[in-house]
N, C-alpha and C positions, 0 to 999 in steps of 0.2 A: 537427395534421391533415394537414399536407402529407407528413410522414413516413409516416402511416397510408395515404395515398392511394398513395404510392410502393410501400409493402409489398404493398398489394392488387394493383396492376399487375403486380409481379414475380411474385407467386403465381399470378395469372391466366396470365401468359406461360409460366411453368413447367408449369402445369397443361395448357395447350394443347399445349406441346411433348411432354409426357408422353402426352397423348391421342393425338396424331398418330403418335408412335412405336408405341404399342400397336395402333393401328388398322392401321398399315403392317405390322407383324409378323403380325397376325391375317389380313389380306388375303393376304399370301404363303403362308399355310398353306392357305387356302380356295380360293385360285384356282390351279388346276394349269395350268401352261403345257404345251402339247403339245410334246413333243420333236420337233425338225425335223431331218430327215436332211440330209446334205451337199448335196443337190440341191434343197433347199427344199420338198420334199414332206413333209407332216405324216405322221409314223409312224403305223401303225394303232393304234387305240384300242378301248376297249369290248369287251375280250375277243378281238379279232381281232389277236393278237400274231403276230410272225413265228415261223415253224418254225425248227428248227435249220438245215434245208437253206437256207431263205430268208435266215437270218443269215449263213451261209457265202456265199450268193449276193450279199448286200449287200457283204460284204468284197471279194469279186472284182470286183464292179461298180465299187466305189470305186477299186480299184487298176488296173483294166484299161480299163473302159468309159467312166468319168466324165470322161476327158479330152476325149472327143468327143461324149457323149451325156448328156442330161438325161432323166429319167423323163417329165416332163410338158411340156417345150417344146424347141424346136430349138436346137441348139448348132452344132457343126461337122457333126454327123450329126443325124438326125431324132429327134424325141421318141419314146420307145419305147412309151409307153402309146397305144393306139389303132392299132397297126400290124397288129393281128389276125393275128399270126404263130402257127402251130400249133408245137408243140414239136419235131416232126421237121424242119420247115423251118428253125426257129431254130437247131437244132444244125448242120444243114448249112451255113447261112449263116455262122455263127461259125467253123466249122472250116475251110471253104474257099469263100469267096465267089466266087473266080475261076472254080472249076468250075461254079457256077451260071450264070455269064456265058457260058461256053463252051457250056452246054446251053441257052442263051437263055431262061432263066427270066424270065418277064414282071415278076415282082415284084422281083427283083434288078436287072433293067435299069431299071425305073421309078425305084427309089431312086437308082441311079447317075445317071440323067438329071437328077433334081433337084439332085443334089449333085456334079455333074460337076467343079466346080473344086476340090473337096476331094481331096487326094492320100492315099488310104487304100486298104487292102485287108484284109479280115478273113481272116486266116489264123492262127488261134489253136489250131493243131493240138497244142500242147503241153497244152491243157486236156482233161481227161477229159470224157467225156459227162456224167458226174455233176455236174462243175463247171459245165457250161453249163446243165444242168437246174436247178441251184441258182440260177443268175443269172436264168433264165426265171421261176422261182417268186417270186424277189424282185420282179422287174419286175411281175409280174401279181398280186401280193398286194395 
């Protein structure tokens, strides 16, 4: 009887281990993890996928902008969501921020006032206008 009891306990243990393994595998197929971008923002889901331009913008953002900016929170520079920048102003700011300061742009001056201790200057004149528009599309997607 003691041998039989031991066999039943072992079978029960193996059965439970098997059941846990099967349930874990099933759960991994059922629950879809949302892919997270480098900045911690969940990628668009439910059919709202990135366009080719926004994908290119994401690459540029990661390689150029991400060292100072996050999409949804402050880093060295301001969070980019919620800045309410129109495309024309965004292009001007990225290409030559210094020119906007010379022209006393209220928006450029207010950003610099808040981040006056940061040593930066947006002069990405090597980017094409399309590159900048791609980044803008990615930010606003």
